[in-house]
N, C-alpha and C positions, 0 to 999 in steps of 0.2 A: 437460229436460237429458238427453242420451243418454250412458250410461256403458258402458265396456267390461265384459266379464264379471268380470275381476279387480278393477276399480274397484267394481263393484256388490257383489262379495263382501266387499270391505273395508268399504264403507258399512254393509252389513247386519250385519257382525261387530261393528260399533260400537254398533248399536242397543240390544242388551241392557243395556249399561252407560249409555247416554245417556238412553233414554226414561224410566226411573224417576226420573231426576234433573232432567228438564226443568222441572218446577214449581219446584224449588229454585234452578235456574239462571236462572229468569225475572227480568229486571230492569225490566220495565214496558212500557207505562205503564197497562194496563187491569186493573182489579181483578177483572173477570169472566173473565179469561183461563183460570184453572184450572178453571172450570166449563164454559165454552163450547167448549174445545178438547180435551175428553176423548173418546177413541176409543170407539165403541159396542161394539167387539169385544174389545179388550185392556184397556180401561178405564184406559189410560195417556194422557198428553198425546200428541196425534197428531203424528207427523212427516210432513211433506208431506201435509197434510190434504186429504181428499176428502169430498164430500157424498153421503150415501145418497139415491138417487132416490126411495125410499119414504117414510121418516120424516124425512129431512133431518138426521139425526144425523151427527156427524163420524166418519169412518173414516180411519185412517192408511194411508199408502201401503204400509207394511210388511205390514199385515194383508191388504190387497188382493192383495199379491204372494204371501204365504205361507200364508194361511188356506185350508185344504183345503175347508171348507164352502162357500166362495164366496158366502156370504149375510151380510147385516147381522145383528149379534147382538141388535139391538133389535127389528126388525120382520120379519126373515127375507127381506127383499127381496134378490134377487141383486145382486151388485156391478155397478155401471154408472157411466157418466160423468154427472155432474150438477154444475151450477154452484154454487159456494159462495154461501150467503146473503150479501148485501152487508155486513151487520154482522159476520158471522163472518170474511169476507174482510178487512174493515178491521182487525179485531182481529189477524188473522194477519199482515197487512202491517206493522202497528205494533209487533208483539212484538219484544223484544230480549232477548238472553241473554248471560250471561258464559260463557267457555270452560270446558268440563268439566275441562281439564287445567291450569287456572289460569295461563294464559300472559300474562294481563293484559288480554285483550280482554273488554269488558263490555257491548258494544252490538252483538252479532252479530244480524243479521236472521234470521227464521225460515227463510228460503230459503238462508241462508248457513251455518248451523251445521254441517250434515253435511259440506259441502265443506271447511269450515274444519278440522274435527277429523281429516279423512282426507287432506287435501291441503296445507294451508298453515300449520297451527299449528306453531310451532317446538318445542313440547313434546310433540307427538304421537309415539307409539312407532312405529318403523319398523325394517325389516331392511336389511342391506347390499344395495344394488342389484346388487352383483357376486355375491351369494349365497355369500359366504364363511361360515365356521362361527361367527362371533362372535355373541354374544347380542344380541337387539334393543336398540336405543338410541334416545334422543330425537333428533328431527330436527335440533336445533341442534348436535348432535355429529357430524353427517354429514361435514363438511369435515375435521375432525380424524381421523375414522376412515379416510376415503379417503386421507389423507396417509400412512397406514401399512398399508392393506389389501393383503394379498399378492396379491389377484386384480385390483387396480386396474391398468388399462393405462397404462403410462408410457413415455417416450422414453429410450433408452439415454443415460446421462450422459456416455459417452465419445465415441461416434461421432455422437450427436445425430440419428440416422437411424432405426434400427429401433425399433418399438414392440412391447411385450410385457407380460404380467402382471409385476408387481413381483417376484414370487417367482422368475422366470426370469432376472432381470437378471445375477446373479453368473455363472451358467452361460454366458450369452451373451457377457459381456465376456471370460471366460477361454477360450472355445472358438470363438466365431463372429464376434465383433466385429472389424472390419478395423483398429481402433485399440486393440485389447485389450492389445497389447504396444507400449510406447513407448520412444523413445530420449531419455535425459536430455541436455539441451543443454549441461550443464556438464561431466559426466564421460563422456558418450556411452555410459553403461551402458544395457542393455535391461532394462526392468522391467514387471511386470504393472500395468495401470491400476488394478486393485482393491486393490493393496497399497501401503503407504507406501514411499517411496524415500529412501535415505540415501546421498548422494554419497561420504562418507568411508568408509562400509562397503564401497561398491562399488569405490572406488579401492584400498582395502586388499586386497579380494578379487583384483583384477586384478594387484596387485603380488605377492601370494603365488603366483598362478597362473604369473606370468612367472618368478618365482624357481624354482618347482618345475620348469618347463620347462628352465631353465638347468642344473639339477642332473641 
């Protein structure tokens, strides 16, 4: 699976909190999992396991990507591509985990757990996609946040044409919106669309203005 640079950074930022807990998150079904899937370099449960071409110990993709020595911690063989032993591959394929964020998922496949906690878990921590200044929140709060985010792009509630960040709506209606000032069909008074209109107050104002003009 190919990831963008930002996606890769997000995945690897999750590894320090995920890897030490993989053994505890394991939900089955093989009792040898905790022994067979230990990385020869970092000695933690391997994420995206690879096979050392020298000693055939497991090495996690994170070590292959970040370890500056570029060699197996068990036999000092340089990292390379090697096919996982059929037994190890079967254990890897059968392994299931519960979500680290306790979202309710308890049968995540080995190949799914990283993408789940970085892309689809409703309890994963995320930042506003509009990059506003709000503190990070859980993914299941995204819709509620976007409904009030000042940087979310919205359509003018008056003219239903212009789109702009929510924070600019008031200024647009008062200064630029072609329907920012409207005529009341009852009293024919002109009022700003952003303000409440009271016909009685408007009529009283017109009466007073007319009286003052007569004087």
